N, C-alpha and C positions, 0 to 999 in steps of 0.2 A: 417170271420176269428175271432179268439178269441183274445180279447184285454186284456193285463195284465199290471199292473203297475210295474215299475222297482222295484226290491228288493234291500235293502241295503246290501252291502257286509258283509259277516260273518267273514271271516278270512283275505282275501286280495283282492286287486283290482288293475287294471292296469290304471294308470293315467299318461298322458304325456309320455307313453312308459315305465314307471317304474312300477315294481311290488311292491306294498306297503302293509304292514301289517295293520290290523285294530285293534284298541284298543277297547275291548268290556266290560271291567269291569265298574261297576257303583260306583262313588265316594260316600262318606258319605253325608248325608243330610246337607245342609248349605253351599255348595260350592259357591264361589263368583267369579265374573268375573271382571278383571281389563282391562280398555282401556287406552292406552297411545298414544295420537296423537303426531307424530313427525313433528315439524314445523320449518320453517326458519323465524326468526324474525329480521327485519331490523329496528333499532331504529334511530330516528331522534331527533332533538332538541324539547324542550318543552313537552316531554313525548309522542310525536307522534311515532307510530310504525305500521309497515305493517307486517302482518302475512300471510304466504302461506304454503301449505302442502309440505312435502318432499316426492315426488314420488306419484305414483298412489294409492298405498295401505299404506297410511301414518298413519293409526290408528292401532297400534299393540295391539292385544288382548291376554291376558294370563289368565289362570285359575289356582290358587293355590288350589290343591286338597289333600284330605286325604282319605285314604282307610283303614278301620278297618275290618279285616276279619280273618279267620283262618290262621295259618302259611303257610299251603299249598297254599292257594289263594294268600297271600302276596308274597310268593316265586315265583309264576307264574307271577305276575305283575312285580316283580323285574327282572325276567328272560327276559320278553318282553322288558323292558326298557334297559337292558344291551345289548340285541340284536340290538337295535336301536343305541346304542353307543353314544347318546347325539347329533348326527348330522343327522341321517336318519329320514326322515319325515314318518309319519304314519297317518292313517285316524282315526278320532274320532268324535263322535257326542256329542257335549256339552249338559249338562243337561237343558239348557234353551230352548231346542227345535230347535236350529239351525241345519242346514243340515250338513251332513258329510263334514268336511273340513280337511285341512292338518295342522299337528302339529309336534312339536319337543319337547323333554324333555331333557334339558341339565343337570339337577340335581335332585336327589331324595334322600330320607333318610328313613331308616327302623328302627322301634322301636319294640323291643320284650317286650311283656307285659304278665301279669298273666292271669289266667282264660281261657286259650286256644285261645287267640286272639293276633294278632300283628297289627301294623299299618305302613303305608307307606305314606309319604307326597311327593308330586311332583308338579312341575309347568309346565303346558303345554303352549307353546307359539305358536300362529298361524303363519304359514309361507305361502308364496305365490310362486307359480311356474309359 
């Protein structure tokens, strides 16, 4: 029998019984990743404290991204994000080589510029299901 490696989804995938869209646009060079561990801190006398993670997936990862493209491409990115409505999860492969994971984008902004280009900034926040 012929063996094939699984292919990354191009437009949508079914995860946990949900049909999810895949975000395929590439952000501008220089994108950065932010990690924010959520902890419970119990403080005692003399500066002593005990720290423990809040939940199984206690490190929240986010990517503040910028896309500088033609107005047509920026409008397509904006349409994708509007379709998600700030609450629907989508699949995205971060630029650091991580595997496809689930993300949400709660806020984005678009800037119209000269010379045939526009830009859109957005923050993708990793979610777990």
